[in-house]
Each structure stands twice: as structure tokens, then as C-alpha cells.
N, CA, C and O atoms as a GROMACS GRO file, in nm:
protein
  596
    1MET      N    1  11.189  31.216   6.661
    1MET     CA    2  11.112  31.105   6.714
    1MET      C    3  11.008  31.057   6.614
    1MET      O    4  10.983  30.937   6.604
    2GLN      N    5  10.948  31.150   6.539
    2GLN     CA    6  10.847  31.111   6.441
    2GLN      C    7  10.907  31.019   6.335
    2GLN      O    8  10.843  30.923   6.292
    3GLY      N    9  11.032  31.046   6.293
    3GLY     CA   10  11.098  30.961   6.196
    3GLY      C   11  11.119  30.821   6.248
    3GLY      O   12  11.099  30.724   6.175
    4LEU      N   13  11.160  30.809   6.373
    4LEU     CA   14  11.179  30.677   6.434
    4LEU      C   15  11.048  30.601   6.439
    4LEU      O   16  11.044  30.481   6.410
    5LEU      N   17  10.940  30.668   6.475
    5LEU     CA   18  10.810  30.601   6.480
    5LEU      C   19  10.768  30.554   6.341
    5LEU      O   20  10.710  30.447   6.327
    6TYR      N   21  10.799  30.634   6.238
    6TYR     CA   22  10.769  30.593   6.101
    6TYR      C   23  10.842  30.464   6.067
    6TYR      O   24  10.783  30.372   6.010
    7ILE      N   25  10.968  30.457   6.102
    7ILE     CA   26  11.047  30.336   6.075
    7ILE      C   27  10.988  30.217   6.151
    7ILE      O   28  10.976  30.108   6.095
    8LEU      N   29  10.953  30.237   6.277
    8LEU     CA   30  10.896  30.128   6.357
    8LEU      C   31  10.765  30.079   6.297
    8LEU      O   32  10.741  29.958   6.292
    9VAL      N   33  10.680  30.172   6.252
    9VAL     CA   34  10.554  30.132   6.190
    9VAL      C   35  10.580  30.059   6.059
    9VAL      O   36  10.516  29.957   6.031
   10TYR      N   37  10.675  30.110   5.978
   10TYR     CA   38  10.708  30.046   5.851
   10TYR      C   39  10.753  29.902   5.874
   10TYR      O   40  10.717  29.812   5.798
   11LEU      N   41  10.832  29.880   5.978
   11LEU     CA   42  10.882  29.747   6.006
   11LEU      C   43  10.785  29.662   6.088
   11LEU      O   44  10.812  29.546   6.117
   12ASN      N   45  10.670  29.722   6.125
   12ASN     CA   46  10.570  29.652   6.205
   12ASN      C   47  10.628  29.607   6.339
   12ASN      O   48  10.605  29.494   6.383
   13ILE      N   49  10.702  29.695   6.401
   13ILE     CA   50  10.763  29.667   6.531
   13ILE      C   51  10.676  29.729   6.639
   13ILE      O   52  10.630  29.842   6.625
   14GLU      N   53  10.652  29.656   6.746
   14GLU     CA   54  10.575  29.709   6.857
   14GLU      C   55  10.654  29.819   6.926
   14GLU      O   56  10.769  29.800   6.964
   15VAL      N   57  10.590  29.936   6.941
   15VAL     CA   58  10.655  30.047   7.010
   15VAL      C   59  10.650  30.022   7.161
   15VAL      O   60  10.746  30.051   7.232
   16ARG      N   61  10.541  29.969   7.208
   16ARG     CA   62  10.530  29.935   7.350
   16ARG      C   63  10.509  29.785   7.358
   16ARG      O   64  10.410  29.732   7.308
   17GLY      N   65  10.599  29.721   7.418
   17GLY     CA   66  10.593  29.576   7.425
   17GLY      C   67  10.734  29.522   7.430
   17GLY      O   68  10.828  29.592   7.466
   18ILE      N   69  10.747  29.398   7.394
   18ILE     CA   70  10.877  29.334   7.410
   18ILE      C   71  10.965  29.342   7.287
   18ILE      O   72  11.083  29.306   7.294
   19LYS      N   73  10.912  29.386   7.174
   19LYS     CA   74  10.994  29.389   7.053
   19LYS      C   75  11.077  29.516   7.047
   19LYS      O   76  11.032  29.624   7.085
   20MET      N   77  11.201  29.501   6.997
   20MET     CA   78  11.291  29.616   6.981
   20MET      C   79  11.357  29.610   6.844
   20MET      O   80  11.373  29.504   6.784
   21ILE      N   81  11.394  29.729   6.795
   21ILE     CA   82  11.471  29.738   6.671
   21ILE      C   83  11.598  29.818   6.700
   21ILE      O   84  11.596  29.918   6.771
   22ASP      N   85  11.708  29.772   6.643
   22ASP     CA   86  11.835  29.842   6.651
   22ASP      C   87  11.852  29.913   6.517
   22ASP      O   88  11.869  29.847   6.415
   23ILE      N   89  11.849  30.046   6.517
   23ILE     CA   90  11.856  30.120   6.390
   23ILE      C   91  11.998  30.161   6.352
   23ILE      O   92  12.017  30.230   6.251
   24HIS      N   93  12.097  30.121   6.430
   24HIS     CA   94  12.236  30.153   6.398
   24HIS      C   95  12.322  30.035   6.443
   24HIS      O   96  12.362  30.027   6.560
   25CYS      N   97  12.349  29.945   6.350
   25CYS     CA   98  12.420  29.823   6.388
   25CYS      C   99  12.519  29.783   6.279
   25CYS      O  100  12.483  29.772   6.161
   26HIS      N  101  12.643  29.762   6.320
   26HIS     CA  102  12.748  29.715   6.229
   26HIS      C  103  12.755  29.562   6.241
   26HIS      O  104  12.849  29.508   6.299
   27ILE      N  105  12.655  29.495   6.186
   27ILE     CA  106  12.642  29.351   6.202
   27ILE      C  107  12.685  29.272   6.079
   27ILE      O  108  12.711  29.152   6.089
   28LEU      N  109  12.694  29.337   5.965
   28LEU     CA  110  12.731  29.264   5.843
   28LEU      C  111  12.881  29.237   5.840
   28LEU      O  112  12.960  29.322   5.878
   29PRO      N  113  12.918  29.118   5.795
   29PRO     CA  114  13.060  29.080   5.799
   29PRO      C  115  13.144  29.146   5.690
   29PRO      O  116  13.101  29.164   5.576
   30CYS      N  117  13.266  29.181   5.729
   30CYS     CA  118  13.373  29.217   5.636
   30CYS      C  119  13.348  29.345   5.553
   30CYS      O  120  13.406  29.360   5.446
   31LEU      N  121  13.263  29.435   5.603
   31LEU     CA  122  13.238  29.558   5.528
   31LEU      C  123  13.305  29.680   5.591
   31LEU      O  124  13.338  29.776   5.521
   32ASP      N  125  13.324  29.676   5.721
   32ASP     CA  126  13.383  29.792   5.789
   32ASP      C  127  13.451  29.745   5.916
   32ASP      O  128  13.510  29.638   5.918
   33ASP      N  129  13.444  29.824   6.021
   33ASP     CA  130  13.507  29.786   6.147
   33ASP      C  131  13.420  29.696   6.233
   33ASP      O  132  13.447  29.677   6.352
   34GLY      N  133  13.315  29.642   6.174
   34GLY     CA  134  13.228  29.546   6.244
   34GLY      C  135  13.289  29.407   6.240
   34GLY      O  136  13.412  29.393   6.232
   35PRO      N  137  13.206  29.304   6.245
   35PRO     CA  138  13.258  29.166   6.251
   35PRO      C  139  13.343  29.130   6.128
   35PRO      O  140  13.315  29.171   6.016
   36GLU      N  141  13.446  29.053   6.156
   36GLU     CA  142  13.541  29.015   6.051
   36GLU      C  143  13.506  28.883   5.983
   36GLU      O  144  13.578  28.839   5.894
   37SER      N  145  13.395  28.821   6.024
   37SER     CA  146  13.355  28.695   5.961
   37SER      C  147  13.204  28.676   5.975
   37SER      O  148  13.139  28.739   6.058
   38MET      N  149  13.151  28.587   5.892
   38MET     CA  150  13.010  28.553   5.900
   38MET      C  151  12.979  28.492   6.037
   38MET      O  152  12.872  28.518   6.093
   39GLU      N  153  13.069  28.414   6.091
   39GLU     CA  154  13.045  28.350   6.220
   39GLU      C  155  13.029  28.453   6.331
   39GLU      O  156  12.942  28.439   6.417
   40LEU      N  157  13.112  28.558   6.329
   40LEU     CA  158  13.099  28.664   6.429
   40LEU      C  159  12.968  28.741   6.410
   40LEU      O  160  12.906  28.781   6.508
   41SER      N  161  12.927  28.762   6.286
   41SER     CA  162  12.799  28.827   6.259
   41SER      C  163  12.683  28.744   6.315
   41SER      O  164  12.590  28.799   6.374
   42LEU      N  165  12.690  28.614   6.296
   42LEU     CA  166  12.585  28.526   6.348
   42LEU      C  167  12.583  28.529   6.500
   42LEU      O  168  12.476  28.526   6.561
   43GLU      N  169  12.700  28.534   6.563
   43GLU     CA  170  12.706  28.543   6.709
   43GLU      C  171  12.645  28.674   6.758
   43GLU      O  172  12.573  28.676   6.858
   44MET      N  173  12.672  28.783   6.687
   44MET     CA  174  12.609  28.910   6.722
   44MET      C  175  12.458  28.900   6.710
   44MET      O  176  12.386  28.953   6.795
   45ALA      N  177  12.409  28.834   6.606
   45ALA     CA  178  12.265  28.818   6.586
   45ALA      C  179  12.203  28.736   6.699
   45ALA      O  180  12.097  28.770   6.750
   46ARG      N  181  12.269  28.628   6.737
   46ARG     CA  182  12.218  28.547   6.849
   46ARG      C  183  12.209  28.630   6.977
   46ARG      O  184  12.110  28.623   7.049
   47THR      N  185  12.311  28.709   7.003
   47THR     CA  186  12.311  28.793   7.122
   47THR      C  187  12.200  28.897   7.116
   47THR      O  188  12.133  28.923   7.216
   48ALA      N  189  12.179  28.956   6.999
   48ALA     CA  190  12.072  29.054   6.983
   48ALA      C  191  11.936  28.992   7.015
   48ALA      O  192  11.856  29.053   7.086
   49VAL      N  193  11.912  28.873   6.965
   49VAL     CA  194  11.785  28.805   6.990
   49VAL      C  195  11.768  28.776   7.139
   49VAL      O  196  11.660  28.795   7.194
   50ILE      N  197  11.874  28.729   7.203
   50ILE     CA  198  11.869  28.703   7.348
   50ILE      C  199  11.834  28.830   7.424
   50ILE      O  200  11.763  28.826   7.524
   51GLU      N  201  11.885  28.944   7.376
   51GLU     CA  202  11.859  29.073   7.441
   51GLU      C  203  11.722  29.131   7.407
   51GLU      O  204  11.686  29.237   7.458
   52GLY      N  205  11.646  29.064   7.322
   52GLY     CA  206  11.511  29.109   7.290
   52GLY      C  207  11.497  29.188   7.162
   52GLY      O  208  11.389  29.238   7.132
   53ILE      N  209  11.604  29.200   7.087
   53ILE     CA  210  11.598  29.273   6.960
   53ILE      C  211  11.538  29.179   6.855
   53ILE      O  212  11.578  29.063   6.843
   54THR      N  213  11.442  29.231   6.779
   54THR     CA  214  11.376  29.150   6.678
   54THR      C  215  11.410  29.192   6.536
   54THR      O  216  11.388  29.117   6.441
   55ALA      N  217  11.464  29.314   6.520
   55ALA     CA  218  11.500  29.364   6.388
   55ALA      C  219  11.619  29.457   6.399
   55ALA      O  220  11.638  29.525   6.500
   56VAL      N  221  11.700  29.458   6.293
   56VAL     CA  222  11.820  29.539   6.288
   56VAL      C  223  11.826  29.608   6.153
   56VAL      O  224  11.800  29.547   6.050
   57ILE      N  225  11.860  29.737   6.155
   57ILE     CA  226  11.897  29.804   6.031
   57ILE      C  227  12.049  29.798   6.026
   57ILE      O  228  12.118  29.862   6.106
   58ALA      N  229  12.100  29.722   5.931
   58ALA     CA  230  12.244  29.707   5.915
   58ALA      C  231  12.300  29.836   5.856
   58ALA      O  232  12.261  29.877   5.746
   59THR      N  233  12.390  29.900   5.929
   59THR     CA  234  12.442  30.031   5.887
   59THR      C  235  12.595  30.033   5.884
   59THR      O  236  12.658  30.098   5.967
   60PRO      N  237  12.654  29.962   5.788
   60PRO     CA  238  12.800  29.972   5.777
   60PRO      C  239  12.840  30.115   5.741
   60PRO      O  240  12.761  30.192   5.686
   61HIS      N  241  12.964  30.148   5.772
   61HIS     CA  242  13.015  30.281   5.743
   61HIS      C  243  13.021  30.306   5.592
   61HIS      O  244  13.042  30.215   5.513
   62CYS      N  245  13.001  30.432   5.557
   62CYS     CA  246  13.028  30.480   5.422
   62CYS      C  247  13.111  30.607   5.439
   62CYS      O  248  13.059  30.717   5.455
   63ILE      N  249  13.244  30.587   5.436
   63ILE     CA  250  13.338  30.697   5.456
   63ILE      C  251  13.438  30.693   5.341
   63ILE      O  252  13.513  30.595   5.327
   64SER      N  253  13.440  30.795   5.260
   64SER     CA  254  13.533  30.799   5.146
   64SER      C  255  13.676  30.774   5.192
   64SER      O  256  13.722  30.834   5.290
   65GLY      N  257  13.744  30.687   5.122
   65GLY     CA  258  13.884  30.659   5.149
   65GLY      C  259  13.910  30.563   5.264
   65GLY      O  260  14.024  30.524   5.287
   66ILE      N  261  13.806  30.524   5.339
   66ILE     CA  262  13.825  30.433   5.452
   66ILE      C  263  13.738  30.309   5.436
   66ILE      O  264  13.789  30.199   5.409
   67TYR      N  265  13.608  30.327   5.452
   67TYR     CA  266  13.510  30.218   5.432
   67TYR      C  267  13.403  30.272   5.339
   67TYR      O  268  13.296  30.313   5.384
   68TYR      N  269  13.430  30.274   5.212
   68TYR     CA  270  13.332  30.330   5.120
   68TYR      C  271  13.239  30.221   5.071
   68TYR      O  272  13.269  30.152   4.973
   69ASN      N  273  13.127  30.206   5.138
   69ASN     CA  274  13.027  30.106   5.102
   69ASN      C  275  12.910  30.174   5.033
   69ASN      O  276  12.859  30.275   5.081
   70GLU      N  277  12.869  30.119   4.921
   70GLU     CA  278  12.752  30.165   4.849
   70GLU      C  279  12.648  30.054   4.850
   70GLU      O  280  12.673  29.944   4.900
   71ARG      N  281  12.532  30.082   4.792
   71ARG     CA  282  12.424  29.983   4.781
   71ARG      C  283  12.477  29.853   4.721
   71ARG      O  284  12.449  29.745   4.772
   72LYS      N  285  12.554  29.863   4.613
   72LYS     CA  286  12.603  29.744   4.543
   72LYS      C  287  12.693  29.657   4.630
   72LYS      O  288  12.707  29.537   4.605
   73ASP      N  289  12.754  29.717   4.732
   73ASP     CA  290  12.840  29.642   4.823
   73ASP      C  291  12.761  29.578   4.937
   73ASP      O  292  12.789  29.466   4.979
   74VAL      N  293  12.662  29.651   4.987
   74VAL     CA  294  12.590  29.611   5.108
   74VAL      C  295  12.480  29.508   5.081
   74VAL      O  296  12.469  29.409   5.155
   75VAL      N  297  12.401  29.528   4.979
   75VAL     CA  298  12.283  29.442   4.957
   75VAL      C  299  12.321  29.294   4.939
   75VAL      O  300  12.256  29.210   5.000
   76PRO      N  301  12.421  29.260   4.859
   76PRO     CA  302  12.455  29.117   4.846
   76PRO      C  303  12.501  29.054   4.978
   76PRO      O  304  12.467  28.940   5.008
   77VAL      N  305  12.578  29.129   5.057
   77VAL     CA  306  12.624  29.077   5.187
   77VAL      C  307  12.505  29.060   5.281
   77VAL      O  308  12.496  28.962   5.354
   78MET      N  309  12.413  29.159   5.278
   78MET     CA  310  12.294  29.150   5.363
   78MET      C  311  12.208  29.029   5.324
   78MET      O  312  12.159  28.958   5.411
   79GLU      N  313  12.191  29.006   5.195
   79GLU     CA  314  12.109  28.892   5.150
   79GLU      C  315  12.174  28.759   5.191
   79GLU      O  316  12.105  28.667   5.232
   80ALA      N  317  12.306  28.750   5.178
   80ALA     CA  318  12.376  28.628   5.221
   80ALA      C  319  12.362  28.608   5.372
   80ALA      O  320  12.347  28.496   5.419
   81PHE      N  321  12.368  28.717   5.447
   81PHE     CA  322  12.353  28.710   5.592
   81PHE      C  323  12.212  28.668   5.629
   81PHE      O  324  12.193  28.585   5.718
   82LYS      N  325  12.113  28.723   5.562
   82LYS     CA  326  11.973  28.683   5.586
   82LYS      C  327  11.956  28.532   5.562
   82LYS      O  328  11.889  28.463   5.639
   83HIS      N  329  12.017  28.484   5.456
   83HIS     CA  330  12.010  28.342   5.424
   83HIS      C  331  12.070  28.258   5.537
   83HIS      O  332  12.011  28.157   5.578
   84ARG      N  333  12.185  28.299   5.586
   84ARG     CA  334  12.249  28.226   5.696
   84ARG      C  335  12.166  28.233   5.824
   84ARG      O  336  12.156  28.134   5.897
   85LEU      N  337  12.107  28.350   5.852
   85LEU     CA  338  12.019  28.361   5.969
   85LEU      C  339  11.906  28.260   5.960
   85LEU      O  340  11.874  28.193   6.058
   86ASN      N  341  11.848  28.250   5.844
   86ASN     CA  342  11.738  28.155   5.822
   86ASN      C  343  11.787  28.011   5.840
   86ASN      O  344  11.720  27.931   5.906
   87MET      N  345  11.902  27.978   5.782
   87MET     CA  346  11.957  27.843   5.794
   87MET      C  347  11.989  27.807   5.939
   87MET      O  348  11.972  27.692   5.979
   88GLU      N  349  12.034  27.905   6.016
   88GLU     CA  350  12.070  27.882   6.156
   88GLU      C  351  11.950  27.892   6.251
   88GLU      O  352  11.962  27.864   6.370
   89GLY      N  353  11.834  27.931   6.197
   89GLY     CA  354  11.715  27.944   6.281
   89GLY      C  355  11.720  28.063   6.376
   89GLY      O  356  11.661  28.059   6.483
   90ILE      N  357  11.789  28.169   6.336
   90ILE     CA  358  11.800  28.290   6.419
   90ILE      C  359  11.689  28.387   6.375
   90ILE      O  360  11.689  28.434   6.261
   91ALA      N  361  11.598  28.415   6.466
   91ALA     CA  362  11.481  28.498   6.435
   91ALA      C  363  11.514  28.646   6.448
   91ALA      O  364  11.474  28.711   6.544
   92LEU      N  365  11.586  28.699   6.350
   92LEU     CA  366  11.622  28.839   6.350
   92LEU      C  367  11.602  28.892   6.208
   92LEU      O  368  11.660  28.840   6.113
   93ASP      N  369  11.519  28.995   6.196
   93ASP     CA  370  11.497  29.058   6.066
   93ASP      C  371  11.606  29.160   6.041
   93ASP      O  372  11.644  29.236   6.131
   94ILE      N  373  11.657  29.164   5.919
   94ILE     CA  374  11.764  29.255   5.881
   94ILE      C  375  11.716  29.344   5.767
   94ILE      O  376  11.657  29.296   5.670
   95TYR      N  377  11.741  29.474   5.781
   95TYR     CA  378  11.704  29.572   5.679
   95TYR      C  379  11.829  29.652   5.642
   95TYR      O  380  11.919  29.668   5.724
   96PRO      N  381  11.834  29.703   5.518
   96PRO     CA  382  11.955  29.772   5.473
   96PRO      C  383  11.961  29.918   5.516
   96PRO      O  384  11.859  29.983   5.538
   97GLY      N  385  12.083  29.966   5.527
   97GLY     CA  386  12.109  30.106   5.556
   97GLY      C  387  12.258  30.132   5.549
   97GLY      O  388  12.336  30.042   5.518
   98LEU      N  389  12.297  30.252   5.578
   98LEU     CA  390  12.437  30.291   5.585
   98LEU      C  391  12.453  30.397   5.692
   98LEU      O  392  12.360  30.473   5.721
   99GLU      N  393  12.571  30.403   5.752
   99GLU     CA  394  12.610  30.515   5.835
   99GLU      C  395  12.699  30.601   5.746
   99GLU      O  396  12.816  30.571   5.727
  100ILE      N  397  12.642  30.709   5.693
  100ILE     CA  398  12.706  30.787   5.589
  100ILE      C  399  12.778  30.907   5.649
  100ILE      O  400  12.717  30.991   5.715
  101ARG      N  401  12.908  30.914   5.625
  101ARG     CA  402  12.987  31.030   5.671
  101ARG      C  403  12.941  31.152   5.593
  101ARG      O  404  12.925  31.147   5.471
  102LEU      N  405  12.921  31.262   5.663
  102LEU     CA  406  12.879  31.386   5.601
  102LEU      C  407  12.984  31.432   5.501
  102LEU      O  408  13.099  31.459   5.536
  103GLU      N  409  12.943  31.439   5.374
  103GLU     CA  410  13.027  31.487   5.266
  103GLU      C  411  12.938  31.568   5.174
  103GLU      O  412  12.817  31.546   5.171
  104PRO      N  413  12.994  31.661   5.098
  104PRO     CA  414  12.911  31.752   5.018
  104PRO      C  415  12.816  31.684   4.918
  104PRO      O  416  12.710  31.740   4.889
  105ASN      N  417  12.850  31.568   4.866
  105ASN     CA  418  12.771  31.508   4.757
  105ASN      C  419  12.679  31.394   4.801
  105ASN      O  420  12.627  31.321   4.716
  106ILE      N  421  12.656  31.376   4.931
  106ILE     CA  422  12.578  31.259   4.972
  106ILE      C  423  12.432  31.267   4.931
  106ILE      O  424  12.370  31.164   4.905
  107ALA      N  425  12.374  31.387   4.923
  107ALA     CA  426  12.233  31.399   4.885
  107ALA      C  427  12.211  31.344   4.744
  107ALA      O  428  12.113  31.273   4.719
  108VAL      N  429  12.300  31.377   4.653
  108VAL     CA  430  12.288  31.329   4.515
  108VAL      C  431  12.304  31.178   4.510
  108VAL      O  432  12.232  31.110   4.437
  109LYS      N  433  12.398  31.125   4.585
  109LYS     CA  434  12.423  30.980   4.583
  109LYS      C  435  12.306  30.901   4.643
  109LYS      O  436  12.278  30.790   4.598
  110VAL      N  437  12.240  30.956   4.742
  110VAL     CA  438  12.123  30.889   4.798
  110VAL      C  439  12.007  30.898   4.699
  110VAL      O  440  11.937  30.799   4.676
  111ALA      N  441  11.987  31.015   4.641
  111ALA     CA  442  11.880  31.033   4.543
  111ALA      C  443  11.900  30.943   4.421
  111ALA      O  444  11.803  30.893   4.365
  112ASP      N  445  12.025  30.923   4.380
  112ASP     CA  446  12.057  30.836   4.266
  112ASP      C  447  12.060  30.688   4.304
  112ASP      O  448  12.086  30.602   4.220
  113ARG      N  449  12.034  30.659   4.431
  113ARG     CA  450  12.028  30.523   4.485
  113ARG      C  451  12.163  30.452   4.485
  113ARG      O  452  12.168  30.329   4.485
  114GLN      N  453  12.272  30.528   4.485
  114GLN     CA  454  12.404  30.469   4.504
  114GLN      C  455  12.424  30.434   4.650
  114GLN      O  456  12.483  30.331   4.683
  115LEU      N  457  12.372  30.520   4.739
  115LEU     CA  458  12.382  30.498   4.883
  115LEU      C  459  12.246  30.459   4.937
  115LEU      O  460  12.142  30.492   4.879
  116LEU      N  461  12.246  30.388   5.048
  116LEU     CA  462  12.123  30.340   5.110
  116LEU      C  463  12.075  30.433   5.220
  116LEU      O  464  12.153  30.477   5.304
  117SER      N  465  11.947  30.463   5.216
  117SER     CA  466  11.884  30.529   5.330
  117SER      C  467  11.842  30.418   5.427
  117SER      O  468  11.856  30.300   5.397
  118LEU      N  469  11.790  30.457   5.544
  118LEU     CA  470  11.745  30.355   5.640
  118LEU      C  471  11.628  30.277   5.580
  118LEU      O  472  11.531  30.335   5.534
  119CYS      N  473  11.639  30.148   5.582
  119CYS     CA  474  11.540  30.054   5.525
  119CYS      C  475  11.521  30.074   5.376
  119CYS      O  476  11.424  30.025   5.318
  120ASP      N  477  11.612  30.145   5.312
  120ASP     CA  478  11.609  30.169   5.168
  120ASP      C  479  11.477  30.233   5.124
  120ASP      O  480  11.424  30.201   5.017
  121GLN      N  481  11.425  30.323   5.207
  121GLN     CA  482  11.300  30.390   5.176
  121GLN      C  483  11.318  30.529   5.118
  121GLN      O  484  11.222  30.591   5.074
  122GLY      N  485  11.442  30.580   5.117
  122GLY     CA  486  11.469  30.711   5.061
  122GLY      C  487  11.421  30.827   5.146
  122GLY      O  488  11.418  30.941   5.100
  123LYS      N  489  11.385  30.799   5.270
  123LYS     CA  490  11.328  30.904   5.354
  123LYS      C  491  11.419  30.947   5.469
  123LYS      O  492  11.428  31.066   5.498
  124TYR      N  493  11.487  30.854   5.533
  124TYR     CA  494  11.571  30.885   5.648
  124TYR      C  495  11.712  30.830   5.627
  124TYR      O  496  11.731  30.720   5.574
  125MET      N  497  11.810  30.909   5.671
  125MET     CA  498  11.950  30.868   5.659
  125MET      C  499  12.014  30.874   5.797
  125MET      O  500  11.977  30.955   5.882
  126LEU      N  501  12.111  30.788   5.817
  126LEU     CA  502  12.195  30.794   5.936
  126LEU      C  503  12.324  30.863   5.892
  126LEU      O  504  12.404  30.804   5.819
  127VAL      N  505  12.343  30.986   5.936
  127VAL     CA  506  12.457  31.067   5.894
  127VAL      C  507  12.555  31.079   6.011
  127VAL      O  508  12.517  31.110   6.123
  128GLU      N  509  12.681  31.054   5.980
  128GLU     CA  510  12.788  31.063   6.079
  128GLU      C  511  12.871  31.188   6.052
  128GLU      O  512  12.914  31.212   5.939
  129LEU      N  513  12.893  31.266   6.157
  129LEU     CA  514  12.979  31.383   6.145
  129LEU      C  515  13.122  31.342   6.176
  129LEU      O  516  13.144  31.245   6.249
  130PRO      N  517  13.220  31.416   6.123
  130PRO     CA  518  13.360  31.388   6.159
  130PRO      C  519  13.378  31.399   6.311
  130PRO      O  520  13.309  31.475   6.377
  131LEU      N  521  13.472  31.322   6.364
  131LEU     CA  522  13.493  31.318   6.509
  131LEU      C  523  13.550  31.448   6.565
  131LEU      O  524  13.521  31.483   6.679
  132SER      N  525  13.631  31.518   6.488
  132SER     CA  526  13.704  31.632   6.542
  132SER      C  527  13.628  31.764   6.540
  132SER      O  528  13.654  31.850   6.624
  133SER      N  529  13.534  31.781   6.445
  133SER     CA  530  13.465  31.910   6.436
  133SER      C  531  13.339  31.896   6.351
  133SER      O  532  13.317  31.794   6.284
  134VAL      N  533  13.258  31.999   6.355
  134VAL     CA  534  13.140  32.006   6.269
  134VAL      C  535  13.178  32.089   6.147
  134VAL      O  536  13.213  32.206   6.161
  135PRO      N  537  13.173  32.029   6.028
  135PRO     CA  538  13.212  32.103   5.908
  135PRO      C  539  13.123  32.226   5.887
  135PRO      O  540  13.005  32.224   5.921
  136PRO      N  541  13.179  32.332   5.831
  136PRO     CA  542  13.101  32.455   5.812
  136PRO      C  543  12.982  32.438   5.717
  136PRO      O  544  12.885  32.514   5.726
  137ASP      N  545  12.986  32.340   5.627
  137ASP     CA  546  12.876  32.321   5.532
  137ASP      C  547  12.773  32.219   5.581
  137ASP      O  548  12.688  32.177   5.502
  138THR      N  549  12.776  32.180   5.707
  138THR     CA  550  12.686  32.078   5.760
  138THR      C  551  12.540  32.113   5.736
  138THR      O  552  12.464  32.031   5.685
  139GLU      N  553  12.501  32.234   5.771
  139GLU     CA  554  12.361  32.274   5.757
  139GLU      C  555  12.317  32.267   5.610
  139GLU      O  556  12.207  32.221   5.581
  140GLN      N  557  12.401  32.311   5.519
  140GLN     CA  558  12.367  32.308   5.377
  140GLN      C  559  12.354  32.164   5.326
  140GLN      O  560  12.261  32.133   5.252
  141VAL      N  561  12.447  32.076   5.364
  141VAL     CA  562  12.443  31.938   5.318
  141VAL      C  563  12.317  31.868   5.372
  141VAL      O  564  12.250  31.796   5.298
  142VAL      N  565  12.285  31.889   5.498
  142VAL     CA  566  12.164  31.830   5.555
  142VAL      C  567  12.040  31.884   5.485
  142VAL      O  568  11.948  31.808   5.455
  143PHE      N  569  12.037  32.014   5.457
  143PHE     CA  570  11.924  32.075   5.386
  143PHE      C  571  11.909  32.010   5.248
  143PHE      O  572  11.797  31.976   5.208
  144GLU      N  573  12.019  31.991   5.176
  144GLU     CA  574  12.013  31.928   5.044
  144GLU      C  575  11.962  31.784   5.055
  144GLU      O  576  11.886  31.738   4.969
  145CYS      N  577  12.001  31.714   5.159
  145CYS     CA  578  11.950  31.578   5.181
  145CYS      C  579  11.800  31.580   5.203
  145CYS      O  580  11.728  31.494   5.151
  146MET      N  581  11.754  31.676   5.278
  146MET     CA  582  11.610  31.686   5.303
  146MET      C  583  11.534  31.715   5.175
  146MET      O  584  11.425  31.661   5.154
  147LEU      N  585  11.589  31.800   5.088
  147LEU     CA  586  11.524  31.830   4.963
  147LEU      C  587  11.517  31.711   4.870
  147LEU      O  588  11.419  31.695   4.796
  148LYS      N  589  11.619  31.627   4.872
  148LYS     CA  590  11.626  31.512   4.781
  148LYS      C  591  11.548  31.392   4.832
  148LYS      O  592  11.519  31.300   4.755
  149ALA      N  593  11.514  31.391   4.961
  149ALA     CA  594  11.446  31.274   5.021
  149ALA      C  595  11.305  31.261   4.969
  149ALA      O  596  11.233  31.169   5.008
   0.00000   0.00000   0.00000
């Protein structure tokens, strides 16, 4: 919970009030299993605003061999999306991030800035475990991520 509050304070989001932030959102177009076009991304943004969301951390998947997105892939798409939001008059703030599949080398890749942490602050990561089981090295990989943060 303390990490979430840090993110909310960093983004200047009201914790109590009408403002909300979505910290796990596949809103960027054509990067993963999220929207397949800019138009669908804009529609998602409009819906988010109607629902009271004021900020989103865009977290496309980063899964080796499936949707391997790095900083170099996400940031240009996010900037183009921000530009379109502005042009369309959609009041939604977008921040970078990734939903990173747990793999042995993710701590090094985040520390080297190949992968994005939440809001690109190097402090918090959204880590996804495999659907079928918890890998035996999970605790070690998370520990290494904590050391590198």
C-alpha cells in the first residue's frame, strides 16, 4: 500500500476525492493484446474519463517470445498517444510502465533502463507470474529486483 501511495503522490492524484488512477492498463495501441488501433485506444481513454479515471500507467506486456516490449518500443507509442489525446481533447494523463513477466534477468534489464518501471521512476515494477505455477526462483528474482531498484 505504501508503494501505491507513493505513486499517487508522485502523480499528484487525490487519494480521497473524485480522481482515480489506473496503474495497470493495456491502453496503448498495437503493442500487445490490448487495442489493435489508435482509435480503439482513444475510445478506451474516453471511457476511462467517463468512469472518473484521470491518469493511467500504460502497462503493455513484456513477455519473452510473445509480447516483448522494451522502453524503446513503448515510449514512442505512448508519446504519439499523448499527442492524440491532446488533439482530441481527452483529459487523461498517461505515464509509462510495463507488465513484466517474471524471468531471471529482469532486475538487470530494469536497472539498465531497457525495461520500464511504473512511471519510469525505477522504484516499482508490475511483475506478472506465469499462469500455471509459481517458478521456484520467484523469491530470488524479486529480491534481486528490490536490490536494483
